[in-house]
C-alpha positions as CSV (number, residue, x, y, z in Angstrom):
1,X,-0.9,-6.0,-1.0
2,X,-4.5,-4.8,-0.4
3,X,-6.8,-4.6,-3.4
4,X,-9.7,-2.1,-3.3
5,X,-12.2,-4.5,-4.9
6,X,-11.8,-6.8,-1.9
7,X,-13.0,-4.1,0.5
8,X,-16.5,-3.3,1.6
9,X,-16.2,-0.5,4.2
10,X,-17.8,2.9,4.0
11,X,-16.4,5.5,1.6
12,X,-14.2,8.3,2.9
13,X,-12.8,11.3,1.0
14,X,-9.1,11.9,0.6
15,X,-7.3,14.4,-1.6
16,X,-4.7,13.2,-4.2
17,X,-2.7,16.0,-5.8
18,X,-5.4,18.4,-4.6
19,X,-8.2,16.3,-6.3
20,X,-10.9,14.9,-4.1
21,X,-11.3,11.1,-4.3
22,X,-13.3,8.5,-2.4
23,X,-12.0,5.1,-1.3
24,X,-13.3,2.6,1.2
25,X,-12.0,3.2,4.7
26,X,-10.9,-0.4,5.3
27,X,-8.8,-0.2,2.1
28,X,-7.1,3.1,3.2
29,X,-6.5,1.6,6.7
30,X,-4.9,-1.4,5.1
31,X,-2.6,0.6,2.9
32,X,-1.4,2.6,5.9
33,X,-0.1,-0.7,7.2
34,X,1.1,-2.3,3.9
35,X,2.2,1.1,2.3
36,X,0.6,0.3,-1.1
37,X,-2.7,-1.0,-2.5
38,X,-4.3,-1.6,-5.9
39,X,-7.2,0.7,-6.7
40,X,-10.2,-0.2,-9.0
41,X,-8.6,1.5,-12.0
42,X,-5.6,-0.9,-11.8
43,X,-3.3,1.9,-10.5
44,X,-1.7,1.9,-7.1
45,X,-2.3,4.1,-4.1
46,X,0.6,4.5,-1.7
47,X,1.0,5.8,1.8
48,X,4.4,7.5,1.9
49,X,6.5,7.1,5.0
50,X,10.2,7.5,4.7
51,X,12.5,4.5,4.7
52,X,14.7,4.8,7.7
53,X,17.2,2.0,7.0
54,X,15.3,-0.6,9.0
55,X,13.7,-3.0,6.5
56,X,12.2,-3.4,3.1
57,X,9.0,-5.4,2.5
58,X,8.9,-7.6,-0.6
59,X,5.4,-8.0,-1.9
60,X,4.3,-11.2,-3.7
61,X,0.7,-11.3,-4.8
62,X,-2.3,-9.0,-4.3
63,X,-5.5,-9.1,-2.3
64,X,-6.3,-12.5,-0.9
65,X,-3.1,-14.0,-2.3
66,X,-1.0,-11.4,-0.5
67,X,2.2,-12.5,1.1
68,X,4.7,-10.1,2.5
69,X,8.3,-11.1,3.2
70,X,10.7,-9.2,5.3
71,X,14.2,-9.2,3.7
72,X,16.9,-8.9,6.3
73,X,20.4,-7.9,5.2
74,X,23.0,-5.4,6.1
75,X,24.9,-2.6,4.4
76,X,23.1,-2.9,1.0
77,X,21.9,-0.3,-1.4
78,X,18.3,-0.4,-2.6
79,X,18.7,2.1,-5.5
80,X,21.7,3.9,-7.0
């Protein structure tokens, strides 16, 4: 999972709940791939894309210790 403090790109503006915020572009690019990232405040910023029944990523670790595992299984429920 990307961690904002590990990024050094230029700042870009994005709106979150109609509030302007700034994050580093390399961080926002990474969360578009990984879906979530940890921001400086310790909260998480997510890039929402609907789950289409294909796969679920299991995150273990953050930043440089990031490992992503793809769990493959069939006919299971994620949430009830």
